[in-house]
C-alpha positions in Angstrom: -10.8 -75.3 -67.3 -8.3 -72.5 -67.9 -8.0 -69.0 -66.6 -9.2 -67.8 -70.0 -12.4 -69.8 -69.7 -13.0 -68.6 -66.1 -12.6 -65.0 -67.2 -15.0 -65.5 -70.1 -17.6 -67.0 -67.8 -17.2 -64.2 -65.3 -17.5 -61.6 -68.0 -20.8 -63.1 -69.1 -22.2 -63.3 -65.6 -21.1 -59.7 -64.9 -22.7 -58.5 -68.1 -26.0 -60.1 -67.0 -25.5 -58.6 -63.6 -25.1 -55.1 -65.0 -28.2 -55.5 -67.1 -30.1 -56.7 -64.0 -28.7 -53.9 -61.9 -30.0 -51.3 -64.4 -33.5 -52.6 -63.7 -33.2 -52.3 -59.9 -33.1 -49.1 -57.8 -29.7 -50.2 -56.4 -26.4 -48.5 -57.3 -24.4 -50.6 -59.8 -21.1 -48.7 -59.1 -19.5 -51.7 -57.5 -20.3 -54.2 -60.2 -19.4 -51.6 -62.9 -16.0 -51.5 -61.3 -15.6 -55.3 -61.6 -16.4 -55.0 -65.3 -13.7 -52.3 -65.8 -11.2 -54.5 -63.9 -11.9 -57.4 -66.3 -10.9 -55.1 -69.2 -7.6 -54.1 -67.7 -4.3 -55.9 -67.8 -3.6 -57.3 -64.3 -1.1 -60.1 -64.9 2.3 -59.7 -66.5 4.2 -62.2 -68.5 7.8 -61.4 -69.2 9.7 -63.1 -72.0 13.5 -63.5 -71.7 16.2 -65.1 -73.8 19.3 -64.5 -75.8 19.1 -62.7 -79.1 18.1 -65.1 -81.9 16.1 -67.3 -79.7 13.0 -66.1 -81.4 11.4 -64.0 -78.7 9.6 -61.6 -81.0 8.3 -64.4 -83.2 7.1 -66.2 -80.1 5.3 -63.1 -78.8 3.8 -62.5 -82.2 2.6 -66.1 -82.4 0.8 -65.6 -79.1 -0.9 -62.5 -80.6 -1.6 -64.2 -83.9 -0.1 -61.2 -85.8 3.1 -59.3 -86.2 3.2 -56.6 -83.6 6.7 -57.0 -82.1 9.7 -56.2 -84.4 12.6 -58.5 -84.6 15.1 -58.0 -81.8 18.0 -58.6 -84.2 17.3 -55.2 -85.5 16.5 -53.5 -82.2 18.9 -55.1 -79.8 19.9 -51.7 -78.4 16.3 -50.8 -77.5 14.9 -51.2 -74.0 11.9 -53.0 -72.7 8.7 -53.2 -74.8 5.4 -53.6 -72.9 2.2 -54.6 -74.7 -1.1 -54.0 -73.0 -4.7 -54.4 -74.3 -6.2 -51.3 -75.9 -9.1 -50.8 -78.3 -7.1 -48.1 -80.2 -3.7 -49.2 -81.4 -1.0 -46.7 -80.2 2.4 -46.6 -78.7 4.5 -44.4 -76.4 8.2 -44.3 -76.4 9.8 -43.0 -73.1 13.3 -41.8 -73.3 16.0 -41.7 -70.5 15.9 -37.9 -70.4 12.2 -37.9 -69.3 10.7 -37.0 -72.7 8.2 -39.2 -74.4 6.7 -39.6 -77.9 3.2 -40.8 -78.8 3.0 -43.0 -81.9 -0.2 -43.8 -83.8 -0.4 -47.4 -85.0 -3.9 -47.3 -86.6 -3.9 -48.5 -90.2 -0.3 -49.4 -90.1 1.6 -52.7 -89.7 2.6 -52.1 -86.0 5.9 -54.0 -86.2 7.1 -51.9 -89.1 6.2 -48.7 -87.3 7.9 -49.8 -84.1 10.9 -51.0 -86.0 11.5 -47.6 -87.4 11.4 -46.1 -83.9 13.5 -48.6 -82.0 15.9 -49.9 -84.6 19.6 -49.2 -84.9 18.9 -46.7 -87.7 17.2 -44.4 -85.2 19.9 -42.2 -83.8 18.0 -41.8 -80.5 17.6 -45.5 -79.9 20.3 -45.6 -77.2 18.2 -43.2 -75.2 15.0 -45.3 -75.3 14.0 -46.6 -71.9 10.6 -48.2 -72.3 8.2 -48.6 -75.3 4.6 -49.1 -74.3 2.2 -50.5 -76.9 -1.6 -50.7 -76.6 -3.2 -53.1 -79.1 -6.5 -54.9 -79.4 -5.9 -58.7 -79.2 -7.8 -61.7 -77.7 -4.6 -62.9 -75.9 -4.0 -59.7 -74.0 -7.7 -59.3 -73.6 -7.4 -62.0 -71.0 -6.0 -59.5 -68.6 -2.3 -60.1 -69.6 0.4 -57.6 -70.1 3.3 -58.9 -72.3 6.8 -57.7 -71.6 9.5 -58.2 -74.2 12.9 -57.7 -72.6 16.4 -57.1 -74.1 18.7 -60.1 -74.6 20.0 -62.1 -71.7 23.5 -61.1 -72.6 22.6 -57.4 -72.9 25.8 -55.4 -72.3 23.9 -52.3 -71.1 23.7 -52.4 -67.3 20.9 -49.9 -66.8 18.7 -51.8 -69.3 19.7 -55.1 -67.7 18.5 -53.8 -64.3 15.2 -52.6 -65.7 14.7 -56.1 -67.1 15.3 -57.7 -63.7 12.9 -55.3 -62.0 10.2 -56.5 -64.4 11.1 -60.1 -63.9 10.9 -59.8 -60.1 7.3 -58.6 -60.4 6.1 -60.8 -63.3 3.4 -63.4 -62.7 5.1 -65.6 -65.2 8.7 -65.5 -66.6 9.1 -67.3 -69.9 12.6 -68.2 -70.8 13.2 -69.2 -74.4 15.8 -71.8 -75.2 17.2 -73.2 -78.5 17.0 -77.0 -78.8 20.2 -77.0 -80.8 22.1 -74.8 -78.3 20.4 -75.2 -74.9 21.8 -73.2 -72.0 24.7 -71.2 -73.3 27.2 -69.8 -70.8 25.4 -66.5 -70.7 22.0 -68.2 -70.2 23.4 -70.3 -67.4 24.8 -67.2 -65.7 21.6 -65.4 -66.2 19.5 -68.2 -64.8 21.7 -68.7 -61.7 22.9 -65.2 -60.8 20.0 -63.1 -62.1 16.9 -65.2 -61.7 17.3 -67.9 -59.1 19.6 -65.8 -56.9 16.8 -63.2 -56.8 14.2 -65.8 -55.8 12.2 -65.4 -59.0 10.3 -68.7 -59.0 7.5 -68.2 -61.6 9.7 -69.8 -64.4 8.4 -71.6 -67.5 10.8 -72.7 -70.1 10.0 -72.8 -73.8 12.2 -74.7 -76.2 11.5 -72.6 -79.3 12.3 -73.6 -82.9 11.6 -77.2 -82.1 10.7 -77.7 -85.7 14.5 -77.4 -86.4 14.9 -80.8 -84.8 13.9 -83.9 -86.8 10.7 -85.5 -85.4 12.6 -88.6 -84.5 15.1 -86.7 -82.4 12.8 -84.4 -80.5 12.2 -86.5 -77.5 15.9 -86.9 -77.0 16.5 -83.2 -77.5 13.8 -82.3 -74.9 15.2 -84.8 -72.4 18.6 -83.3 -72.8 17.2 -79.8 -72.1 15.3 -81.0 -69.1 18.4 -82.7 -67.7 20.5 -79.6 -68.1 17.8 -77.4 -66.5 17.4 -79.9 -63.6 20.9 -79.0 -62.5 19.6 -75.5 -61.7 15.8 -75.8 -61.3 13.9 -78.7 -59.6 11.2 -80.2 -61.9 11.4 -77.5 -64.6 8.3 -76.9 -66.7 9.3 -77.2 -70.3 7.1 -76.7 -73.5 8.4 -77.4 -77.0 7.1 -74.8 -79.4 7.5 -74.0 -83.1 6.7 -70.3 -83.0 7.1 -69.4 -86.7 4.8 -72.2 -87.9 2.4 -71.3 -85.1 2.3 -67.6 -86.2 1.7 -68.7 -89.8 -1.1 -71.1 -88.8 -2.9 -68.5 -86.7 -2.7 -66.0 -89.6 -4.2 -68.6 -92.0 -6.8 -69.9 -89.5 -5.3 -73.4 -89.7 -6.4 -74.9 -86.4 -5.2 -78.4 -87.3 -1.8 -77.1 -88.2 -1.6 -74.9 -85.1 -2.1 -78.0 -82.8 1.1 -79.5 -84.1 3.2 -76.4 -83.2 2.9 -76.9 -79.4 1.7 -73.3 -78.9 -1.9 -74.3 -77.8 -0.4 -76.6 -75.2 1.8 -73.8 -73.9 -1.1 -71.3 -73.8 -3.3 -73.8 -71.9 -0.4 -74.6 -69.5 0.3 -70.9 -68.9 -3.4 -70.1 -68.1 -3.5 -73.0 -65.7 -0.3 -71.8 -64.1 -1.7 -68.3 -63.7 -5.0 -69.6 -62.3 -3.2 -71.4 -59.5 -1.4 -68.2 -58.6 -2.4 -64.6 -58.4 -4.7 -64.9 -61.4 -7.0 -67.2 -59.5 -7.0 -64.9 -56.4 -7.9 -61.9 -58.5 -10.8 -63.7 -60.1 -12.0 -64.9 -56.7 -11.9 -61.3 -55.5 -14.1 -60.2 -58.5 -16.6 -63.0 -57.9 -16.8 -62.0 -54.2 -17.5 -58.5 -55.2 -20.4 -59.7 -57.4 -21.8 -61.8 -54.5 -21.5 -58.9 -52.1 -23.4 -56.6 -54.5 -26.1 -59.3 -54.9 -26.3 -59.6 -51.1 -27.0 -55.9 -50.9 -29.6 -56.1 -53.7 -31.4 -59.0 -51.9 -31.3 -57.1 -48.6 -32.8 -54.0 -50.2 -35.6 -56.0 -51.8 -36.4 -57.7 -48.5 -36.5 -54.4 -46.6 -38.7 -52.7 -49.2 -41.1 -55.6 -49.2 -41.2 -55.7 -45.4 -41.9 -51.9 -45.3 -44.8 -52.4 -47.8 -46.3 -55.0 -45.6 -46.0 -53.0 -42.3 -48.1 -50.2 -40.9 -47.2 -46.9 -42.6 -46.9 -44.9 -39.4 -44.6 -47.4 -37.8 -42.4 -47.6 -40.9 -42.1 -43.8 -41.0 -41.1 -43.7 -37.4 -38.4 -46.4 -38.0 -37.1 -44.5 -41.0 -36.7 -41.4 -38.9 -34.8 -43.4 -36.3 -32.6 -45.0 -39.0 -31.7 -41.5 -40.3 -30.6 -40.5 -36.9 -28.5 -43.6 -36.5 -26.9 -43.0 -39.9 -25.8 -39.5 -38.9 -24.2 -40.9 -35.8 -22.5 -43.7 -37.7 -21.2 -41.1 -40.3 -19.5 -39.3 -37.5 -17.8 -42.6 -36.4 -16.7 -43.0 -40.0 -15.1 -39.5 -39.9 -13.3 -40.4 -36.7 -11.9 -43.5 -38.3 -10.6 -41.4 -41.2 -9.0 -39.0 -38.7 -7.3 -42.0 -37.0 -5.9 -43.1 -40.4 -4.7 -39.6 -41.1 -2.8 -39.5 -37.8 -0.8 -42.6 -39.0 0.9 -40.6 -41.8 3.6 -39.0 -39.6 4.4 -42.4 -38.1 4.8 -44.0 -41.5 6.9 -41.0 -42.7 9.3 -41.5 -39.8 9.6 -45.2 -40.5 10.4 -44.5 -44.2 12.9 -41.9 -43.3 14.6 -44.3 -40.9 15.0 -46.8 -43.8 16.7 -44.0 -45.8 19.0 -43.2 -42.8 19.8 -46.8 -42.3 20.9 -47.0 -46.0 22.9 -43.8 -45.5 24.7 -45.4 -42.6 25.4 -48.5 -44.8 26.7 -46.1 -47.5 29.1 -44.4 -45.1 30.3 -47.4 -43.2 30.6 -50.0 -45.9 30.1 -48.7 -49.5 32.2 -45.5 -49.4 35.3 -47.3 -47.9 35.0 -49.9 -50.6 34.6 -47.3 -53.4 37.3 -44.9 -52.2 40.1 -47.2 -53.4 38.3 -48.6 -56.4 40.0 -47.9 -59.7 37.7 -49.8 -62.1 35.0 -47.7 -63.6 32.9 -50.7 -64.3 33.2 -51.8 -60.6 32.1 -48.3 -59.5 29.0 -48.5 -61.7 28.2 -52.0 -60.4 28.5 -50.8 -56.8 26.2 -47.8 -57.6 23.6 -49.9 -59.3 23.6 -52.5 -56.5 23.4 -50.0 -53.7 20.5 -48.1 -55.3 18.6 -51.3 -56.1 19.0 -52.7 -52.6 18.0 -49.4 -51.1 14.8 -49.2 -53.1 14.0 -52.8 -52.3 14.3 -51.9 -48.6 12.1 -48.9 -49.1 9.5 -51.0 -51.0 9.4 -53.6 -48.3 8.8 -50.9 -45.6 6.0 -49.5 -47.8 4.2 -52.8 -48.1 4.7 -53.5 -44.3 3.2 -50.1 -43.5 0.2 -50.7 -45.7 -0.5 -54.2 -44.5 -0.3 -53.0 -40.9 -2.9 -50.4 -41.5 -5.3 -52.9 -43.0 -4.6 -55.4 -40.2 -5.3 -52.8 -37.5 -8.2 -51.0 -39.0 -10.1 -53.6 -40.9 -12.0 -54.9 -37.9 -13.2 -51.4 -37.1 -14.3 -50.9 -40.8 -16.1 -54.3 -40.8 -17.9 -53.5 -37.5 -19.0 -50.1 -38.7 -20.1 -51.4 -42.1 -22.2 -54.0 -40.3 -23.8 -51.4 -38.0 -24.7 -49.3 -41.0 -26.2 -52.3 -42.7 -28.4 -52.9 -39.7 -30.0 -49.5 -39.3 -33.1 -50.7 -41.0 -33.1 -54.2 -39.6 -36.1 -53.4 -37.4 -38.2 -53.2 -40.5 -37.9 -56.9 -40.8 -39.7 -57.4 -37.6 -42.8 -55.9 -39.3 -42.5 -58.3 -42.3 -44.9 -61.2 -43.0 -44.0 -64.7 -41.9 -43.0 -65.5 -45.5 -40.7 -62.5 -45.7 -39.2 -63.4 -42.3 -38.4 -66.9 -43.3 -36.9 -65.7 -46.6 -34.7 -63.3 -44.6 -33.3 -66.1 -42.4 -32.6 -68.1 -45.5 -30.8 -65.2 -47.1 -28.7 -64.5 -43.9 -27.5 -68.0 -43.9 -26.3 -67.8 -47.5 -25.0 -64.2 -47.5 -21.2 -64.1 -48.0 -19.1 -62.9 -45.2 -17.4 -59.6 -45.7 -14.1 -60.0 -47.6 -11.3 -61.1 -45.3 -8.0 -59.4 -44.9 -6.2 -61.2 -47.6 -9.0 -60.5 -50.1 -8.9 -56.9 -49.2 -5.2 -56.7 -49.6 -5.5 -58.5 -52.9 -8.1 -56.0 -54.0 -5.8 -53.1 -53.1 -3.0 -54.7 -55.1 -5.0 -55.6 -58.2 -2.8 -55.0 -61.1 0.3 -55.2 -59.1 2.1 -57.5 -61.5 0.9 -55.4 -64.4 1.7 -52.4 -62.2 5.4 -53.3 -62.3 5.2 -53.3 -66.1 3.0 -50.2 -66.4 4.5 -48.3 -63.5 8.1 -48.3 -64.8 6.9 -46.8 -68.1 4.3 -44.5 -66.5 6.8 -42.9 -64.1 9.8 -42.9 -66.3 9.4 -39.3 -67.3 10.5 -38.3 -63.8 12.7 -41.1 -62.7 15.5 -41.5 -65.2 17.2 -44.9 -65.6 17.7 -45.8 -61.9 14.4 -44.3 -60.9 12.6 -46.5 -63.3 14.2 -49.5 -61.8 12.9 -48.4 -58.5 9.4 -47.9 -59.8 9.4 -51.3 -61.3 10.3 -52.8 -57.9 8.1 -50.4 -55.8 4.9 -51.0 -57.7 4.9 -54.7 -56.6 2.8 -54.5 -53.5 0.4 -51.6 -54.0 -0.2 -51.5 -57.8 0.7 -48.0 -59.2 0.4 -46.3 -55.8 4.1 -46.2 -55.0 5.0 -45.8 -58.7 3.0 -42.6 -58.6 4.5 -41.7 -55.3 8.0 -42.3 -56.6 7.3 -40.1 -59.6 6.2 -37.4 -57.3 9.1 -37.8 -54.8 11.8 -37.9 -57.4 10.7 -35.2 -59.7 12.2 -31.8 -59.2 8.9 -30.0 -58.7 7.3 -32.7 -56.5 4.5 -33.5 -59.0 3.9 -36.7 -60.9 2.3 -35.5 -64.1 3.2 -33.2 -67.0 6.5 -32.2 -68.2 9.3 -32.7 -65.7 12.9 -31.7 -65.5 15.4 -34.6 -65.6 15.8 -36.7 -62.6 18.7 -35.8 -60.4 19.9 -39.4 -60.5 23.1 -40.0 -62.3 23.0 -42.8 -64.9 25.7 -45.3 -63.9 27.1 -45.0 -67.4 28.0 -41.4 -66.6 30.0 -42.4 -63.5 33.7 -42.2 -64.5 35.5 -41.8 -61.1 35.2 -42.3 -57.4 34.1 -38.8 -56.5 31.3 -38.9 -59.0 30.1 -42.2 -57.8 30.1 -41.1 -54.1 28.2 -37.9 -55.0 25.7 -39.8 -57.0 24.9 -42.1 -54.1 24.7 -39.2 -51.6 22.2 -37.5 -53.9 20.3 -40.7 -54.2 19.9 -41.1 -50.4 18.8 -37.4 -50.1 16.1 -38.0 -52.7 15.0 -41.3 -51.1 14.6 -39.6 -47.7 12.7 -36.7 -49.1 10.3 -39.2 -50.7 9.0 -40.3 -47.3 6.4 -37.6 -47.1 4.6 -38.1 -50.5 4.9 -41.9 -50.3 3.5 -42.0 -46.8 0.6 -39.9 -48.0 0.1 -42.4 -50.8 0.0 -45.3 -48.4 -2.6 -43.5 -46.3 -4.7 -42.7 -49.4 -4.6 -46.3 -50.5 -5.5 -47.6 -47.0 -8.4 -45.3 -47.0 -9.6 -46.8 -50.2 -9.4 -50.3 -48.7 -10.8 -49.4 -45.3 -13.3 -46.6 -45.8 -14.7 -47.3 -49.3 -16.9 -50.2 -47.9 -18.2 -47.9 -45.2 -18.9 -45.1 -47.6 -20.7 -47.4 -50.0 -22.8 -48.8 -47.1 -23.8 -45.3 -46.0 -24.7 -44.3 -49.5 -26.8 -47.5 -50.0 -28.8 -47.0 -46.8 -29.6 -43.4 -47.6 -30.7 -44.5 -51.0 -32.9 -47.3 -49.5 -34.5 -44.9 -47.0 -35.5 -42.7 -49.9 -36.8 -45.6 -51.9 -39.0 -46.8 -49.0 -40.4 -43.3 -48.6 -41.3 -43.2 -52.3 -42.9 -46.7 -52.0 -45.1 -45.5 -49.1 -46.4 -42.6 -51.2 -47.7 -45.0 -53.8 -51.4 -46.1 -54.2 -52.4 -49.6 -53.2 -52.2 -50.8 -56.8 -48.8 -49.2 -57.4 -47.6 -50.9 -54.2 -48.8 -54.2 -55.4 -47.0 -53.7 -58.7 -43.9 -52.8 -56.7 -44.2 -56.0 -54.7 -44.5 -58.1 -57.9 -41.5 -56.3 -59.5 -39.4 -56.9 -56.4 -40.3 -60.6 -56.2 -39.2 -61.0 -59.9 -36.0 -59.2 -59.1 -35.4 -61.5 -56.2 -35.7 -64.5 -58.4 -33.2 -63.1 -60.9 -30.8 -62.2 -58.1 -31.0 -65.8 -56.9 -30.1 -67.1 -60.4 -27.1 -64.8 -60.6 -26.0 -65.9 -57.2 -26.1 -69.5 -58.2 -23.9 -68.8 -61.2 -21.4 -66.8 -59.1 -21.2 -69.6 -56.5 -20.7 -72.3 -59.1 -17.9 -70.3 -60.7 -16.3 -69.6 -57.3 -16.3 -73.3 -56.5 -14.5 -74.1 -59.7 -11.9 -71.4 -59.2 -11.3 -72.5 -55.6 -10.8 -76.0 -56.8 -7.9 -74.8 -58.9 -6.5 -71.8 -57.0 -7.3 -73.0 -53.5 
């Protein structure tokens, strides 16, 4: 079963869960969040290849309609990112920080985009990223598609943006031509730009396979595999005829589509994603559903137990529970204060990274640049230094976040457990039947999400964040800054992208109209002094970013560590109020409440069985 099918099943279960939650007296906020996550792009698929390899046609074939314009007409444009959206629209972000909204409703999107990003547009050289939102079943599976410039792109800043997307992509699709497999530029790209950067999520598509006679196709594919095997062990290769596939999808010709190889690629891609981060993200969502059901079941049991107990005893225990909640709320506030106190430590660590890079600049880079006469070499040095510096900064950011979760997760889990037990004494007043059901529920109740699941939850959309973050923060970063955003968003979704926007903008904010970034585009570097000044300015801005980014790390850690505590406090307060209302009912009303709660318990059990069956299937694939 593919990732698409798993998502479809989960969507159906979650929809039933939402309908059920609306009939209970339990907050549905957590499960509503799961439904929203299922509608968002979380996984990114980047497509690379030389011009005339058919990238746009291939992407359009996946979508089943012409959305991407031909790159032969727009080879000077930057990256195009397509995300799912109910209302077709586009946004063009320019290198100077300005942006332009484009409506696509009622228009052929490829024609509209072609006018914007084609050679005939005098501003095309200044285009950095074009983002497109479009309703489509393929991207509705949680995928973000990234169309990159050609492999042999002569523009260095655009080339670096491409690599930042590839480094964060969940799958990198490299298109090859069966008649001309692995040209010199493709070989250099594969070795120096992909494999050398440890980008391993590679899938090869031999496009235009229909150009090869049927009798020669196996030999042609074997030749491609042999050539790739010299660079990549056991390469994954799919033969695809993209243009016939696009035509077949448009015409609804399922039989004709099967012969194009595209369905086989799509199935293989979804299986590939399911075994990677896609499977982990789905498991996280299923676990959230199970956690919410555990709370629903717990609430039902405690309300039924209260109805079966002596009213005076229950009221006394409710008063005791409220006192305990107040004390536990103070412990929660103390935990938040402890997290806040970590910010200065993280800020110092990030500043140290910037200072270490400054030392490297002074001791190694500047001596090398001082005698360099080649303008292109100066630009290459500047790009490489800035890219490596941002990578070091990104790594320190992820390390700091992971440390916080590692150190504070146990305290959060213990506190959440204590909060969940403030009404546990009600169970001792339950009937024998209710007690036996409680024991059964406790045995089946899922454990609180472990560290890796929490970190995965905090990083939901990370791959897509690399795609979205670069565009979202481009208005403040400029060319080099966008490269950094693409790299930095890897571990914490859009957190660091937003932080980077704040830290690099002149006014310290991440939204609204911004002045141009103080970064110097490498194309503007024409001599040694300008190169050295650009890098000095870069280091200054990197160091000044430590404060806003450290705050972003703390805020993100609070979400991961304190949200479960806050949700538990809210749930217990709500339950106490519900029990008080139950106690004010007449005997007949209380019996009606018992019957309703019993029916809800049965429905919760049915949902639990569906979640657990799906979890088992996903774990069998994703591990």
